[in-house]
C-alpha positions as a Markdown table, in Angstrom:
| # | Residue | x | y | z |
|---|---|---|---|---|
| 1 | Met | 6.4 | 11.4 | -1.7 |
| 2 | Thr | 2.0 | 12.4 | -3.5 |
| 3 | Gly | 0.6 | 12.8 | -5.9 |
| 4 | Ile | 2.1 | 13.6 | -5.7 |
| 5 | Val | -1.8 | 15.7 | -8.2 |
| 6 | Phe | -0.3 | 14.3 | -9.6 |
| 7 | Pro | -2.4 | 20.9 | -16.7 |
| 8 | Ser | -3.2 | 18.2 | -19.1 |
| 9 | Ile | -1.3 | 14.8 | -19.3 |
| 10 | Glu | -3.3 | 14.0 | -20.0 |
| 11 | Met | -1.7 | 12.5 | -16.9 |
| 12 | Ser | 1.8 | 12.8 | -15.5 |
| 13 | Pro | 2.2 | 10.5 | -12.5 |
| 14 | Pro | 4.4 | 11.2 | -9.5 |
| 15 | Trp | 6.5 | 8.4 | -8.0 |
| 16 | Lys | 4.3 | 8.3 | -5.0 |
| 17 | Pro | 0.7 | 8.0 | -6.1 |
| 18 | Arg | -0.4 | 9.8 | -3.0 |
| 19 | Leu | -3.3 | 11.5 | -4.7 |
| 20 | Pro | -4.7 | 13.3 | -1.7 |
| 21 | Ala | -1.3 | 14.2 | -0.3 |
| 22 | Ala | 2.1 | 14.9 | -1.7 |
| 23 | Gly | 0.5 | 14.7 | -5.1 |
| 24 | Met | -1.6 | 17.7 | -4.3 |
| 25 | Ala | 1.5 | 19.7 | -3.4 |
| 26 | Leu | 3.2 | 18.6 | -6.6 |
| 27 | Leu | 0.2 | 19.9 | -8.5 |
| 28 | Val | 0.5 | 23.3 | -7.0 |
| 29 | Leu | 4.3 | 23.4 | -7.5 |
| 30 | Ala | 3.9 | 22.1 | -11.1 |
| 31 | Leu | 6.6 | 19.6 | -10.4 |
| 32 | Leu | 5.5 | 17.3 | -13.0 |
| 33 | Ser | 4.4 | 18.0 | -16.6 |
| 34 | Gly | 0.7 | 17.6 | -16.3 |
| 35 | Cys | -2.3 | 17.3 | -14.0 |
| 36 | Arg | -5.5 | 15.5 | -13.6 |
| 37 | Pro | -8.9 | 16.7 | -14.9 |
| 38 | Ser | -11.3 | 18.5 | -12.6 |
| 39 | Lys | -13.2 | 16.3 | -10.1 |
| 40 | Ala | -16.5 | 15.3 | -11.5 |
| 41 | Ser | -19.6 | 16.3 | -9.6 |
| 42 | Gln | -20.8 | 13.8 | -7.0 |
| 43 | Gly | -23.0 | 11.1 | -8.5 |
| 44 | Ala | -22.0 | 11.9 | -12.1 |
| 45 | Ser | -20.5 | 8.5 | -12.7 |
| 46 | Ala | -22.7 | 5.6 | -13.9 |
| 47 | Pro | -22.4 | 2.1 | -12.2 |
| 48 | Val | -19.6 | 0.0 | -13.5 |
| 49 | Ala | -20.2 | -3.2 | -15.4 |
| 50 | Thr | -18.2 | -6.0 | -13.9 |
| 51 | Ala | -17.4 | -7.9 | -17.1 |
| 52 | Gly | -17.8 | -7.6 | -20.9 |
| 53 | Asp | -19.4 | -4.8 | -22.7 |
| 54 | Pro | -21.6 | -2.5 | -20.6 |
| 55 | Ser | -25.3 | -3.1 | -21.1 |
| 56 | Pro | -27.8 | -0.2 | -20.7 |
| 57 | Ala | -29.0 | -1.7 | -17.4 |
| 58 | Leu | -25.5 | -1.7 | -16.0 |
| 59 | Asp | -24.1 | 1.5 | -17.6 |
| 60 | Ala | -26.9 | 3.8 | -18.6 |
| 61 | Gly | -25.7 | 6.9 | -20.4 |
| 62 | Ala | -22.4 | 5.3 | -21.4 |
| 63 | Pro | -20.0 | 7.4 | -23.4 |
| 64 | Lys | -20.4 | 7.2 | -27.2 |
| 65 | Asp | -16.8 | 7.3 | -28.3 |
| 66 | Ala | -13.2 | 6.5 | -27.1 |
| 67 | Glu | -12.5 | 10.1 | -26.0 |
| 68 | Gly | -15.7 | 10.0 | -23.9 |
| 69 | Trp | -14.6 | 6.8 | -22.2 |
| 70 | Arg | -11.2 | 8.2 | -21.5 |
| 71 | Asp | -12.6 | 11.4 | -20.0 |
| 72 | Arg | -14.9 | 9.4 | -17.7 |
| 73 | Ala | -12.1 | 7.1 | -16.8 |
| 74 | Arg | -9.9 | 9.9 | -15.7 |
| 75 | Asn | -12.7 | 11.5 | -13.7 |
| 76 | Arg | -13.3 | 8.1 | -12.0 |
| 77 | Glu | -9.6 | 7.7 | -11.3 |
| 78 | His | -9.5 | 11.2 | -9.9 |
| 79 | Glu | -12.3 | 10.3 | -7.5 |
| 80 | Gly | -10.6 | 7.1 | -6.4 |
| 81 | Asp | -12.7 | 4.7 | -8.4 |
| 82 | Leu | -9.9 | 2.7 | -9.8 |
| 83 | Glu | -12.0 | -0.3 | -10.8 |
| 84 | Gly | -14.3 | 1.9 | -12.8 |
| 85 | Ala | -11.4 | 3.8 | -14.3 |
| 86 | Ile | -9.7 | 0.6 | -15.5 |
| 87 | His | -13.0 | -0.6 | -17.0 |
| 88 | Asp | -13.6 | 2.7 | -18.9 |
| 89 | Phe | -10.0 | 2.8 | -20.2 |
| 90 | Gly | -10.6 | -0.7 | -21.4 |
| 91 | Glu | -13.7 | 0.4 | -23.3 |
| 92 | Ala | -11.7 | 3.1 | -25.0 |
| 93 | Ile | -9.0 | 0.6 | -26.0 |
| 94 | Lys | -11.7 | -1.7 | -27.6 |
| 95 | Leu | -12.8 | 1.2 | -29.8 |
| 96 | Val | -9.4 | 2.6 | -30.7 |
| 97 | Pro | -6.7 | 0.0 | -29.9 |
| 98 | Glu | -4.1 | 1.8 | -31.9 |
| 99 | Asp | -4.3 | 4.9 | -29.6 |
| 100 | Ser | -1.4 | 4.6 | -27.1 |
| 101 | Arg | -3.0 | 7.1 | -24.7 |
| 102 | Ala | -5.6 | 4.7 | -23.4 |
| 103 | Trp | -3.1 | 1.9 | -22.9 |
| 104 | Arg | -0.8 | 4.4 | -21.1 |
| 105 | Asp | -3.7 | 5.7 | -18.9 |
| 106 | Arg | -4.9 | 2.3 | -18.0 |
| 107 | Gly | -1.4 | 1.3 | -17.1 |
| 108 | Trp | -1.2 | 4.2 | -14.7 |
| 109 | Ala | -4.5 | 3.3 | -13.1 |
| 110 | Arg | -3.2 | -0.2 | -12.6 |
| 111 | Val | 0.0 | 1.3 | -10.9 |
| 112 | Leu | -2.3 | 3.1 | -8.5 |
| 113 | Asp | -4.1 | -0.2 | -7.9 |
| 114 | Cys | -0.8 | -2.0 | -7.2 |
| 115 | Asp | -1.2 | -4.2 | -10.2 |
| 116 | Gly | 2.4 | -4.1 | -11.4 |
| 117 | Glu | 2.2 | -6.9 | -13.9 |
| 118 | Gly | -1.0 | -5.5 | -15.5 |
| 119 | Ala | 0.6 | -2.0 | -15.7 |
| 120 | Ile | 3.7 | -3.5 | -17.4 |
| 121 | Ser | 1.5 | -5.2 | -20.0 |
| 122 | Asp | -0.3 | -1.9 | -20.7 |
| 123 | Phe | 2.8 | 0.2 | -20.9 |
| 124 | Thr | 4.5 | -2.4 | -23.1 |
| 125 | Lys | 1.6 | -2.2 | -25.5 |
| 126 | Ala | 1.8 | 1.6 | -25.5 |
| 127 | Leu | 5.5 | 1.4 | -26.2 |
| 128 | Asp | 4.8 | -0.9 | -29.2 |
| 129 | Leu | 2.8 | 2.0 | -30.6 |
| 130 | Glu | 5.1 | 4.8 | -29.4 |
| 131 | Pro | 8.6 | 3.4 | -28.8 |
| 132 | Ala | 10.3 | 6.8 | -28.8 |
| 133 | Asp | 8.2 | 8.2 | -26.0 |
| 134 | Ser | 10.6 | 8.5 | -23.1 |
| 135 | Ser | 7.8 | 9.0 | -20.6 |
| 136 | Leu | 6.4 | 5.6 | -21.3 |
| 137 | Trp | 9.7 | 4.0 | -20.5 |
| 138 | Ala | 9.8 | 5.9 | -17.3 |
| 139 | Trp | 6.3 | 4.9 | -16.3 |
| 140 | Arg | 6.9 | 1.3 | -17.1 |
| 141 | Ala | 10.0 | 1.5 | -14.9 |
| 142 | Arg | 7.6 | 2.4 | -12.0 |
| 143 | Ala | 5.4 | -0.6 | -12.8 |
| 144 | Lys | 8.5 | -2.9 | -12.9 |
| 145 | Tyr | 9.6 | -1.7 | -9.5 |
| 146 | Ile | 6.1 | -2.4 | -8.0 |
| 147 | Ala | 6.3 | -5.9 | -9.6 |
| 148 | Gly | 9.7 | -6.5 | -8.0 |
| 149 | Asp | 11.8 | -6.2 | -11.2 |
| 150 | Asn | 14.4 | -3.7 | -9.9 |
| 151 | Glu | 16.9 | -4.3 | -12.7 |
| 152 | Gly | 14.2 | -4.0 | -15.3 |
| 153 | Ala | 13.1 | -0.7 | -13.7 |
| 154 | Leu | 16.6 | 0.7 | -13.8 |
| 155 | Ser | 17.0 | -0.4 | -17.4 |
| 156 | Asp | 13.8 | 1.3 | -18.5 |
| 157 | Cys | 14.9 | 4.5 | -16.7 |
| 158 | Asp | 18.2 | 4.4 | -18.6 |
| 159 | Lys | 16.4 | 3.9 | -21.9 |
| 160 | Ala | 14.1 | 6.9 | -21.1 |
| 161 | Leu | 17.2 | 9.1 | -20.4 |
| 162 | Glu | 18.9 | 7.9 | -23.5 |
| 163 | Leu | 15.9 | 9.0 | -25.6 |
| 164 | Cys | 15.5 | 12.3 | -23.6 |
| 165 | Pro | 18.3 | 13.3 | -21.2 |
| 166 | Gly | 16.0 | 16.0 | -19.8 |
| 167 | Asp | 13.2 | 13.6 | -18.9 |
| 168 | Lys | 12.2 | 14.7 | -15.4 |
| 169 | Asn | 10.2 | 11.6 | -14.5 |
| 170 | Ala | 12.8 | 9.2 | -15.7 |
| 171 | Arg | 15.7 | 10.6 | -13.6 |
| 172 | Glu | 13.4 | 10.9 | -10.5 |
| 173 | His | 12.2 | 7.4 | -11.0 |
| 174 | Arg | 15.8 | 6.1 | -11.4 |
| 175 | Ala | 16.9 | 8.0 | -8.3 |
| 176 | Ile | 14.0 | 6.6 | -6.2 |
| 177 | Thr | 14.5 | 3.0 | -7.6 |
| 178 | Arg | 18.2 | 3.3 | -6.7 |
| 179 | Gly | 17.4 | 4.5 | -3.2 |
| 180 | Lys | 14.9 | 1.7 | -2.6 |
| 181 | Ile | 17.3 | -1.0 | -3.6 |
| 182 | Gly | 20.1 | 0.4 | -1.5 |
| 183 | Asp | 22.2 | 2.4 | -3.9 |
| 184 | Leu | 21.8 | 5.5 | -1.9 |
| 185 | Asp | 24.9 | 7.2 | -3.3 |
| 186 | Gly | 23.7 | 6.7 | -6.8 |
| 187 | Ala | 20.2 | 8.0 | -5.8 |
| 188 | Ile | 21.7 | 11.2 | -4.4 |
| 189 | Leu | 23.8 | 11.7 | -7.5 |
| 190 | Asp | 20.6 | 11.5 | -9.7 |
| 191 | Cys | 18.8 | 13.9 | -7.3 |
| 192 | Asp | 21.8 | 16.3 | -7.6 |
| 193 | Glu | 21.6 | 16.2 | -11.4 |
| 194 | Glu | 17.8 | 16.6 | -11.4 |
| 195 | Ile | 18.0 | 19.6 | -9.1 |
| 196 | Arg | 20.7 | 21.1 | -11.3 |
| 197 | Arg | 18.5 | 20.8 | -14.4 |
| 198 | Phe | 15.2 | 21.7 | -12.6 |
| 199 | Pro | 15.7 | 23.9 | -9.5 |
| 200 | Asp | 12.0 | 23.4 | -8.6 |
| 201 | Ala | 12.2 | 19.6 | -8.6 |
| 202 | Thr | 10.5 | 19.2 | -5.2 |
| 203 | Glu | 10.4 | 15.4 | -5.4 |
| 204 | Ala | 14.2 | 15.3 | -5.9 |
| 205 | Tyr | 14.8 | 17.5 | -2.9 |
| 206 | Leu | 12.5 | 15.3 | -0.7 |
| 207 | Trp | 14.0 | 12.0 | -1.9 |
| 208 | Arg | 17.6 | 13.4 | -1.5 |
| 209 | Gly | 16.7 | 14.2 | 2.1 |
| 210 | Ile | 15.3 | 10.7 | 2.6 |
| 211 | Cys | 18.4 | 9.1 | 1.2 |
| 212 | His | 20.6 | 11.2 | 3.5 |
| 213 | Tyr | 18.6 | 9.9 | 6.4 |
| 214 | Met | 18.8 | 6.3 | 5.4 |
| 215 | Ser | 22.5 | 6.8 | 4.8 |
| 216 | Gly | 22.9 | 7.6 | 8.5 |
| 217 | Asn | 23.1 | 11.3 | 8.0 |
| 218 | Pro | 20.0 | 12.7 | 9.7 |
| 219 | Gln | 21.5 | 16.2 | 10.0 |
| 220 | Ala | 21.9 | 16.5 | 6.2 |
| 221 | Ala | 18.3 | 15.3 | 5.8 |
| 222 | Leu | 17.0 | 17.9 | 8.3 |
| 223 | Glu | 18.9 | 20.6 | 6.4 |
| 224 | Glu | 17.4 | 19.4 | 3.1 |
| 225 | Phe | 13.8 | 19.5 | 4.4 |
| 226 | Thr | 14.3 | 22.8 | 6.2 |
| 227 | Ala | 15.8 | 24.4 | 3.0 |
| 228 | His | 12.9 | 23.2 | 1.0 |
| 229 | Ile | 10.4 | 24.7 | 3.5 |
| 230 | Gln | 12.2 | 28.0 | 3.7 |
| 231 | Thr | 12.6 | 28.3 | -0.1 |
| 232 | Asn | 9.0 | 27.5 | -0.9 |
| 233 | Gly | 7.1 | 29.2 | 1.9 |
| 234 | Phe | 3.4 | 28.4 | 1.9 |
| 235 | Leu | 3.9 | 26.3 | -1.3 |
| 236 | Ala | 6.2 | 23.9 | 0.6 |
| 237 | Asp | 5.3 | 20.2 | 0.4 |
| 238 | Asp | 3.8 | 19.2 | 3.8 |
| 239 | Tyr | 5.8 | 16.0 | 3.6 |
| 240 | Ala | 9.0 | 17.9 | 4.0 |
| 241 | Ala | 7.6 | 19.0 | 7.4 |
| 242 | Leu | 6.4 | 15.6 | 8.3 |
| 243 | Tyr | 9.6 | 13.8 | 7.4 |
| 244 | Arg | 11.5 | 16.5 | 9.4 |
| 245 | Trp | 9.1 | 15.8 | 12.3 |
| 246 | Ala | 9.9 | 12.1 | 12.2 |
| 247 | Ile | 13.7 | 12.7 | 12.2 |
| 248 | Arg | 13.4 | 15.2 | 15.1 |
| 249 | Val | 11.4 | 12.7 | 17.1 |
| 250 | Arg | 14.0 | 10.0 | 16.6 |
| 251 | Phe | 17.1 | 12.1 | 17.1 |
| 252 | Thr | 16.1 | 14.9 | 19.5 |
| 253 | Asp | 12.7 | 14.6 | 21.2 |
| 254 | Lys | 9.0 | 14.6 | 20.5 |
| 255 | Lys | 8.3 | 17.9 | 22.2 |
| 256 | Glu | 10.9 | 19.8 | 20.1 |
| 257 | Ala | 9.6 | 18.1 | 17.0 |
| 258 | Gly | 6.1 | 19.1 | 17.8 |
| 259 | Ala | 7.1 | 22.8 | 18.4 |
| 260 | Glu | 8.9 | 22.9 | 15.1 |
| 261 | Leu | 5.9 | 21.3 | 13.3 |
| 262 | Arg | 3.5 | 23.7 | 15.0 |
| 263 | Ala | 5.5 | 26.7 | 13.8 |
| 264 | Tyr | 5.4 | 25.3 | 10.3 |
| 265 | Val | 1.6 | 24.9 | 10.3 |
| 266 | Gly | 1.0 | 28.3 | 11.8 |
| 267 | Pro | -1.9 | 29.7 | 13.9 |
| 268 | Ser | -4.4 | 30.2 | 11.1 |
| 269 | Arg | -4.4 | 26.9 | 9.1 |
| 270 | Arg | -7.4 | 24.7 | 9.7 |
| 271 | Leu | -6.5 | 21.0 | 9.9 |
| 272 | Arg | -9.9 | 19.6 | 10.8 |
| 273 | Gly | -13.1 | 19.7 | 8.8 |
| 274 | Thr | -16.7 | 20.2 | 10.0 |
| 275 | Val | -18.9 | 18.5 | 7.4 |
| 276 | Asp | -19.7 | 14.8 | 7.3 |
| 277 | His | -16.3 | 13.8 | 8.9 |
| 278 | Ala | -13.1 | 15.4 | 10.1 |
| 279 | Leu | -11.1 | 15.4 | 6.9 |
| 280 | Val | -10.5 | 18.9 | 5.7 |
| 281 | Gln | -11.1 | 19.7 | 2.0 |
| 282 | Arg | -8.4 | 21.2 | -0.1 |
| 283 | Trp | -8.6 | 21.8 | -3.9 |
| 284 | Gly | -12.0 | 20.2 | -3.8 |
| 285 | Arg | -10.8 | 16.9 | -2.3 |
| 286 | Pro | -10.3 | 15.3 | 1.1 |
| 287 | Tyr | -6.8 | 16.3 | 2.1 |
| 288 | Trp | -5.1 | 13.5 | 4.0 |
| 289 | Pro | -1.9 | 15.3 | 5.1 |
| 290 | Ser | -4.0 | 17.6 | 7.3 |
| 291 | Ser | -5.1 | 14.6 | 9.3 |
| 292 | Val | -1.5 | 13.4 | 9.6 |
| 293 | Leu | -0.3 | 16.9 | 10.6 |
| 294 | Ala | -3.0 | 16.9 | 13.3 |
| 295 | Phe | -2.0 | 13.5 | 14.6 |
| 296 | Cys | 1.7 | 14.4 | 14.7 |
| 297 | Leu | 0.8 | 17.6 | 16.6 |
| 298 | Gly | -1.1 | 15.5 | 19.1 |
| 299 | Thr | -4.5 | 17.2 | 18.4 |
| 300 | Ile | -6.1 | 13.9 | 17.3 |
| 301 | Ser | -5.6 | 10.3 | 18.5 |
| 302 | Arg | -4.4 | 7.4 | 16.5 |
| 303 | Asp | -8.0 | 6.0 | 16.3 |
| 304 | Glu | -9.1 | 9.4 | 14.9 |
| 305 | Leu | -6.3 | 9.2 | 12.3 |
| 306 | Phe | -7.4 | 5.8 | 11.1 |
| 307 | Ala | -11.0 | 6.9 | 11.1 |
| 308 | Asp | -10.0 | 9.7 | 8.7 |
| 309 | Leu | -8.3 | 7.1 | 6.6 |
| 310 | Glu | -11.5 | 5.2 | 6.3 |
| 311 | His | -13.3 | 8.3 | 5.1 |
| 312 | Leu | -11.0 | 8.6 | 2.0 |
| 313 | Pro | -12.4 | 7.2 | -1.2 |
| 314 | Lys | -11.4 | 3.5 | -1.5 |
| 315 | Gly | -8.9 | 4.1 | -4.3 |
| 316 | Glu | -7.1 | 6.8 | -2.3 |
| 317 | Arg | -6.4 | 4.7 | 0.8 |
| 318 | His | -3.5 | 2.9 | -0.9 |
| 319 | Gly | -0.2 | 4.2 | 0.6 |
| 320 | Asn | -1.9 | 6.2 | 3.2 |
| 321 | Ser | -2.4 | 3.2 | 5.5 |
| 322 | Cys | 1.3 | 2.6 | 5.3 |
| 323 | Glu | 1.9 | 6.2 | 6.2 |
| 324 | Ala | -0.5 | 6.1 | 9.1 |
| 325 | Trp | 1.2 | 3.1 | 10.7 |
| 326 | Phe | 4.6 | 4.6 | 10.1 |
| 327 | Asp | 3.7 | 7.9 | 11.8 |
| 328 | Ala | 2.0 | 6.0 | 14.6 |
| 329 | Gly | 5.2 | 4.0 | 15.1 |
| 330 | Ile | 7.4 | 7.1 | 15.2 |
| 331 | Ala | 5.0 | 8.7 | 17.7 |
| 332 | Ala | 5.1 | 5.6 | 19.9 |
| 333 | Leu | 8.9 | 5.6 | 19.8 |
| 334 | Gly | 8.9 | 9.3 | 20.8 |
| 335 | Asp | 6.8 | 8.4 | 23.8 |
| 336 | Gly | 9.3 | 5.7 | 24.8 |
| 337 | Asp | 7.1 | 2.7 | 23.9 |
| 338 | Glu | 9.5 | 0.7 | 21.8 |
| 339 | Ala | 7.4 | -2.4 | 21.7 |
| 340 | Glu | 4.4 | -0.5 | 20.3 |
| 341 | Gly | 6.6 | 1.5 | 18.0 |
| 342 | Ile | 8.0 | -1.7 | 16.5 |
| 343 | Arg | 4.4 | -3.2 | 16.2 |
| 344 | Cys | 3.2 | -0.1 | 14.3 |
| 345 | Leu | 6.3 | -0.1 | 12.0 |
| 346 | Glu | 5.8 | -3.8 | 11.3 |
| 347 | Asn | 2.2 | -3.0 | 10.3 |
| 348 | Ala | 3.5 | -0.4 | 7.9 |
| 349 | Val | 5.7 | -2.9 | 6.3 |
| 350 | Ala | 2.9 | -5.5 | 6.3 |
| 351 | Thr | 0.9 | -3.2 | 4.0 |
| 352 | Arg | 3.4 | -4.1 | 1.2 |
| 353 | Glu | 2.9 | -0.6 | -0.2 |
| 354 | Arg | 6.6 | -0.7 | -1.2 |
| 355 | Asp | 6.3 | 2.2 | -3.7 |
| 356 | Phe | 5.7 | 4.6 | -0.8 |
| 357 | Thr | 8.5 | 6.4 | 1.0 |
| 358 | Glu | 7.0 | 5.5 | 4.4 |
| 359 | Tyr | 7.5 | 1.8 | 3.6 |
| 360 | Asp | 11.2 | 2.4 | 3.1 |
| 361 | Leu | 11.5 | 4.5 | 6.2 |
| 362 | Ala | 9.7 | 1.8 | 8.3 |
| 363 | Val | 12.1 | -0.9 | 7.0 |
| 364 | Phe | 15.0 | 1.4 | 7.8 |
| 365 | Glu | 13.7 | 2.2 | 11.3 |
| 366 | Leu | 13.1 | -1.5 | 12.1 |
| 367 | Lys | 16.7 | -2.4 | 11.0 |
| 368 | Thr | 18.1 | 0.5 | 13.1 |
| 369 | Ile | 16.2 | -0.6 | 16.2 |
| 370 | Arg | 17.0 | -4.2 | 15.9 |
| 371 | Gly | 20.6 | -3.5 | 15.1 |
| 372 | Lys | 21.0 | -1.8 | 18.5 |
| 373 | Arg | 19.8 | -4.8 | 20.4 |
């Protein structure tokens, strides 16, 4: 659920750091409170020094002040260069260590890089400087979940909501954490409250649908995703259609699922690019969900889907590999090849990208299949 991206937060992260995917839809829907800076022109970023202060040889044209380092870091992060972004945020911290923004922003870059412990450290430092900032508590909750501290994540969400009952990120993060640790009823209640407060809370609608599915109520999940699509029209999140496709494949048949997905995409939308590689561009970036839609419609092969994955910037592949294996598994199950479906779902779980919805769905599907044996 990415990305979901994810005007300015300076940065307002979605639960799913799916930058080229759900995040893009969330940007358009203004689900979250901010957005990322414009993508820098190709080749604008200087090489990254690997350690210590950048030397002229390693970092020619380096920024002159902390704000310049933060601006370049955000552009690098936006382009998928997480290593460069983390380095540049670190340079901003050296210059102005009392500015919580750089600590916060580096923490988020570390979340995207799956460094939960590093992100916790950075968010904790930011909280030392701004303890009443509810968003920092919510973001640290995300980092704690990634690091495996589920109770700590819930505690930080509770603190964020204590400081600001209307904190959108905090309630969504708590709903998702609850769902991921098995408290599906609690997750659905949080989603209900989030939607009551914010009727445009796309992520809450999507996660409520996922929770219904994992609760053994696929019909309620289908109704949730369909309502979202019908309500939002062309602004609908593509992941509502993709999750609906997966459920249709599992509980009706692949042909019916494909027909419904084809009607969602429509006759005029282009899913394949023509320059350099097949990934279509959207909002100035490679748009991964188009490749997933094409695969689920059967217009590209699994090999082509994974080739598209390799064409994403390195920093944007996180999460999408889990998604690719999950959708490949569902497609195989829809074709009646249970062994291959299980293998693909196991590969999705093996990515350990546990902050992504597809990871949870892969775990759920494997339990369901094995429970029937």
